[in-house]
C-alpha positions as CSV (number, residue, x, y, z in Angstrom):
1,M,34.6,-2.5,2.3
2,A,31.2,-3.4,0.8
3,E,30.2,-1.4,-2.6
4,P,26.7,-0.6,-2.7
5,R,25.1,-2.6,-5.8
6,P,21.5,-1.1,-7.6
7,V,18.9,-2.7,-6.1
8,D,15.7,-4.0,-8.1
9,P,12.3,-2.2,-8.7
10,V,9.5,-3.1,-6.6
11,L,5.8,-3.6,-6.6
12,L,3.7,-0.9,-6.4
13,V,1.0,-1.3,-3.3
14,V,-2.0,1.3,-2.7
15,A,-4.2,0.2,0.2
16,A,-7.3,1.6,-0.6
17,F,-10.6,2.0,1.9
18,S,-13.7,4.3,2.6
19,R,-17.2,3.7,2.5
20,Y,-18.6,4.3,-0.2
21,P,-17.9,2.1,-3.5
22,E,-17.7,5.6,-5.8
23,A,-14.8,6.7,-3.8
24,L,-13.0,3.4,-4.5
25,T,-13.6,3.8,-8.0
26,W,-13.1,7.4,-8.0
27,A,-9.1,6.3,-6.3
28,R,-8.2,3.4,-8.0
29,E,-9.1,5.9,-11.8
30,R,-6.8,8.7,-10.1
31,L,-4.3,5.9,-8.9
32,R,-4.4,4.8,-12.6
33,Q,-3.5,8.4,-13.9
34,A,-0.7,9.0,-11.7
35,F,1.2,5.5,-11.0
36,G,0.2,4.0,-14.3
37,P,-2.0,0.3,-15.5
38,V,-3.8,-1.7,-11.7
39,A,-1.7,-5.5,-12.6
40,L,-4.2,-6.9,-10.0
41,V,-6.6,-5.9,-7.5
42,G,-8.1,-7.1,-4.4
43,L,-11.1,-8.2,-3.8
44,P,-13.2,-5.5,-0.9
45,F,-13.6,-6.7,2.4
46,D,-15.3,-5.0,5.1
47,F,-12.7,-3.6,7.3
48,T,-13.5,-4.0,10.4
49,Q,-10.1,-4.1,12.7
50,T,-10.2,-0.8,14.1
51,A,-12.2,1.7,15.2
52,Y,-9.5,4.7,14.3
53,Y,-11.0,6.4,11.5
54,E,-14.3,6.4,12.5
55,A,-14.3,9.9,13.4
56,T,-13.2,11.1,10.4
57,M,-13.8,8.3,7.5
58,G,-17.8,7.0,9.2
59,T,-18.7,3.4,9.6
60,G,-19.5,0.2,7.2
61,L,-15.7,1.1,5.9
62,K,-14.4,-1.3,3.0
63,K,-10.4,-1.7,2.8
64,Q,-9.6,-3.1,-1.5
65,F,-5.5,-3.3,-2.6
66,F,-4.4,-1.9,-5.6
67,A,-1.2,-4.1,-7.5
68,F,0.4,-1.8,-10.4
69,E,1.6,-3.1,-14.1
70,E,5.2,-0.5,-13.7
71,L,7.8,-1.3,-11.2
72,V,8.6,1.6,-9.0
73,A,12.1,2.4,-7.8
74,P,11.8,2.0,-4.0
75,D,13.6,4.9,-3.3
76,G,10.0,6.7,-4.4
77,L,7.6,5.8,-1.0
78,A,8.6,9.5,0.3
79,A,6.6,11.4,-3.1
80,I,3.9,8.7,-3.8
81,K,2.8,8.7,-0.4
82,L,2.7,13.0,-0.7
83,C,0.6,12.3,-3.5
84,T,-1.7,10.2,-2.2
85,N,-2.0,12.4,0.2
86,D,-2.9,14.9,-2.4
87,L,-5.6,12.6,-3.5
88,E,-7.1,12.1,-0.5
89,R,-7.4,15.8,-0.6
90,E,-8.6,16.0,-3.6
91,L,-11.6,13.8,-3.5
92,A,-13.3,16.0,0.1
93,R,-12.1,18.6,-1.4
94,Q,-15.5,17.8,-4.0
95,G,-17.5,17.9,-0.9
96,L,-20.0,15.0,-2.3
97,Y,-19.4,13.2,0.9
98,A,-20.3,14.1,5.0
99,E,-17.3,13.1,6.3
100,P,-14.4,15.1,6.1
101,R,-12.6,12.3,5.3
102,P,-13.8,9.9,2.9
103,L,-11.0,7.7,1.2
104,N,-7.6,7.1,3.2
105,L,-4.9,6.2,1.0
106,D,-1.7,3.9,1.9
107,P,0.6,3.0,-0.7
108,G,3.5,0.3,0.2
109,L,6.7,-1.6,-2.1
110,L,6.4,-5.2,-2.2
111,M,10.3,-7.0,-2.3
112,L,10.7,-11.0,-2.3
113,G,11.4,-10.3,1.2
114,K,8.8,-7.4,2.9
115,F,5.8,-5.6,2.5
116,L,6.7,-1.7,2.9
117,L,3.5,0.6,4.0
118,A,4.8,4.2,4.4
119,T,2.8,6.6,7.4
120,T,3.2,10.2,7.9
121,K,3.0,8.5,11.7
122,D,6.3,8.8,13.8
123,Q,6.6,5.7,15.5
124,A,9.6,3.9,18.0
125,H,10.5,0.8,14.7
126,R,10.0,3.2,11.5
127,I,12.4,5.1,9.9
128,Y,12.2,8.7,8.4
129,L,12.5,8.9,4.8
130,R,11.7,12.7,3.9
131,D,9.8,15.0,4.0
132,G,6.8,14.1,6.8
133,I,7.4,10.3,5.3
134,F,8.1,7.6,7.3
135,A,8.8,3.8,6.6
136,E,7.7,0.2,7.9
137,V,8.4,-3.1,7.1
138,T,4.5,-3.8,7.8
139,L,4.9,-8.3,7.5
140,R,8.6,-9.8,6.1
141,Y,8.3,-13.4,4.2
142,Q,9.7,-16.6,5.9
143,A,8.9,-20.0,5.3
144,G,7.0,-19.2,1.8
145,A,4.7,-17.0,3.1
146,F,4.2,-13.4,4.6
147,E,4.3,-12.9,8.6
148,P,3.5,-10.1,10.6
149,W,5.3,-8.2,13.2
150,P,4.0,-7.4,17.7
151,W,3.2,-3.9,15.4
152,T,1.9,-5.1,12.4
153,Y,-1.6,-3.7,11.9
154,A,-4.6,-5.7,12.9
155,D,-6.2,-6.4,9.0
156,Y,-2.2,-6.6,7.4
157,R,-2.3,-10.2,10.1
158,E,-5.4,-10.9,8.4
159,P,-4.9,-14.2,7.1
160,G,-6.6,-12.8,2.8
161,V,-4.2,-10.3,3.4
162,R,-1.9,-12.5,3.6
163,A,-2.6,-14.8,0.9
164,F,-3.2,-11.9,-1.6
165,L,0.1,-10.7,-1.1
166,K,1.6,-13.7,-1.3
167,E,-0.4,-13.5,-5.1
168,L,1.6,-9.8,-5.7
169,R,4.5,-11.4,-4.5
170,E,4.3,-14.6,-7.4
171,H,3.8,-12.2,-9.6
172,Y,6.3,-9.9,-8.2
173,K,8.3,-12.5,-9.2
174,R,7.7,-13.4,-12.5
175,R,8.1,-9.5,-13.4
176,L,11.1,-9.9,-12.5
177,S,12.6,-13.1,-13.5
178,G,11.2,-11.9,-16.4
179,A,13.2,-8.5,-17.0
180,G,16.5,-10.4,-16.3
181,E,16.8,-9.7,-13.0
182,R,17.2,-11.6,-10.4
183,G,14.9,-13.3,-8.0
184,A,14.3,-15.4,-5.6
C-alpha cells in the first residue's frame, strides 16, 4: 500500500482584471495585505478573448498577474478563492464605479507540473474542493512549456501568458531548491 507523503508548498498567483487601473492598484494592495508581499507582477494586457464579462464589468478590460513571495499550502485554494471573492465584493460595495463588478480576481496555484485555477462554476473536468469552490488544472507543464487542455480559457492559451507562467515556474523552482525542498 502506498503511504501519503508531504507535499511541497506552492506558488500563489492571482489574475486580476478590470477596466480601471486604480482598481488593479487597489487589488494589488489588498492582496498584499491578505497574502503577503508580491514577488513578481505581469504586465497588464488587453483582455479581449471573451465578451462574457462585459455585461457586469464593461469593455476595455485589462488583466494582470500577481505572484506572491510566500508559498502556500495547496489545500488552501478554496479559502483563497473565498477571500478574493470577498475582496471583489468589498470594492463593488464602495460604489466608486458604474459597473456592478469593477474587479475580477482569479486565484491559482502554480506547481512544477501544472497550473490550477479556482472557480465557483462546476464542469465535468473540475474537482469540488469545499464551500462551493472547484479546482481546474488549467495548464500542464510538458516538454519545457505550459500547455493547454481542450477546456483551457483562451487568455491562458496566449503565448505571453504561458511565457510569464513559465517565468513564475522558474522563480518557484528556485524557491523550492533554496528551501531545501525537492525540485524538478
